[in-house]
BALOBA-1460 file (C-alpha; in Angstrom, 3 decimals):
// residues 64
<rec num="1" residu="m" x="-10.458" y="35.297" z="19.503"/>
<rec num="2" residu="p" x="-13.337" y="34.033" z="18.146"/>
<rec num="3" residu="k" x="-13.323" y="32.113" z="14.895"/>
<rec num="4" residu="i" x="-14.767" y="33.742" z="12.445"/>
<rec num="5" residu="k" x="-17.603" y="31.919" z="10.900"/>
<rec num="6" residu="t" x="-18.818" y="31.451" z="7.340"/>
<rec num="7" residu="h" x="-21.743" y="33.110" z="5.663"/>
<rec num="8" residu="q" x="-23.633" y="30.195" z="4.995"/>
<rec num="9" residu="g" x="-26.071" y="31.392" z="2.595"/>
<rec num="10" residu="a" x="-23.268" y="33.310" z="0.731"/>
<rec num="11" residu="a" x="-21.730" y="29.357" z="1.307"/>
<rec num="12" residu="k" x="-24.351" y="27.994" z="-0.469"/>
<rec num="13" residu="r" x="-24.864" y="30.452" z="-3.565"/>
<rec num="14" residu="m" x="-21.344" y="30.428" z="-4.030"/>
<rec num="15" residu="q" x="-18.554" y="28.192" z="-5.638"/>
<rec num="16" residu="l" x="-15.325" y="29.006" z="-5.574"/>
<rec num="17" residu="t" x="-13.027" y="26.946" z="-9.034"/>
<rec num="18" residu="k" x="-9.843" y="25.758" z="-9.397"/>
<rec num="19" residu="g" x="-8.393" y="29.165" z="-10.261"/>
<rec num="20" residu="g" x="-9.519" y="30.966" z="-6.831"/>
<rec num="21" residu="k" x="-12.199" y="32.659" z="-8.505"/>
<rec num="22" residu="l" x="-16.125" y="32.575" z="-7.539"/>
<rec num="23" residu="k" x="-18.860" y="31.596" z="-9.659"/>
<rec num="24" residu="r" x="-22.757" y="32.169" z="-8.884"/>
<rec num="25" residu="r" x="-25.754" y="31.368" z="-10.530"/>
<rec num="26" residu="k" x="-28.108" y="32.877" z="-12.392"/>
<rec num="27" residu="a" x="-30.992" y="34.620" z="-11.544"/>
<rec num="28" residu="f" x="-35.058" y="35.218" z="-12.869"/>
<rec num="29" residu="q" x="-34.834" y="31.329" z="-12.883"/>
<rec num="30" residu="s" x="-36.962" y="29.776" z="-9.895"/>
<rec num="31" residu="h" x="-40.082" y="29.805" z="-11.501"/>
<rec num="32" residu="n" x="-42.679" y="31.212" z="-14.971"/>
<rec num="33" residu="q" x="-40.459" y="29.279" z="-17.113"/>
<rec num="34" residu="e" x="-43.789" y="28.945" z="-19.441"/>
<rec num="35" residu="k" x="-42.923" y="32.293" z="-20.917"/>
<rec num="36" residu="k" x="-39.330" y="32.153" z="-21.162"/>
<rec num="37" residu="t" x="-37.724" y="31.435" z="-24.337"/>
<rec num="38" residu="a" x="-36.139" y="27.669" z="-24.843"/>
<rec num="39" residu="a" x="-32.463" y="29.671" z="-25.830"/>
<rec num="40" residu="r" x="-33.362" y="32.491" z="-23.007"/>
<rec num="41" residu="k" x="-33.885" y="29.095" z="-20.133"/>
<rec num="42" residu="r" x="-30.542" y="27.318" z="-21.593"/>
<rec num="43" residu="t" x="-28.312" y="30.243" z="-20.819"/>
<rec num="44" residu="q" x="-29.512" y="30.742" z="-17.661"/>
<rec num="45" residu="q" x="-28.194" y="27.766" z="-16.356"/>
<rec num="46" residu="k" x="-24.684" y="27.954" z="-16.820"/>
<rec num="47" residu="m" x="-22.885" y="29.277" z="-13.873"/>
<rec num="48" residu="q" x="-21.602" y="33.160" z="-14.309"/>
<rec num="49" residu="d" x="-18.603" y="34.780" z="-12.383"/>
<rec num="50" residu="v" x="-19.200" y="36.954" z="-9.792"/>
<rec num="51" residu="a" x="-17.960" y="40.253" z="-10.688"/>
<rec num="52" residu="i" x="-14.139" y="41.738" z="-9.994"/>
<rec num="53" residu="p" x="-15.983" y="44.628" z="-7.895"/>
<rec num="54" residu="n" x="-18.382" y="42.313" z="-5.353"/>
<rec num="55" residu="q" x="-15.060" y="39.335" z="-4.874"/>
<rec num="56" residu="k" x="-13.960" y="41.010" z="-2.112"/>
<rec num="57" residu="r" x="-17.404" y="41.493" z="-0.323"/>
<rec num="58" residu="l" x="-17.821" y="37.946" z="-0.711"/>
<rec num="59" residu="r" x="-14.143" y="36.278" z="0.348"/>
<rec num="60" residu="r" x="-14.779" y="38.051" z="3.612"/>
<rec num="61" residu="l" x="-17.925" y="36.304" z="3.726"/>
<rec num="62" residu="l" x="-17.274" y="33.098" z="2.333"/>
<rec num="63" residu="t" x="-13.680" y="33.551" z="5.217"/>
<rec num="64" residu="i" x="-11.086" y="32.851" z="2.022"/>
């Protein structure tokens, strides 16, 4: 039986917290910053928990 490889695309985008939760970055942050308000850009900087229904699928990709 071969080793299961970690999905590198998912590994670069997700972080595992000490409590075992997955965190991700928010979308719509990479370009067109001039037209977005300062408050909107600040909230986009923060990490967000991955939704519970998606965690099982992502844990399989990350081989956790």
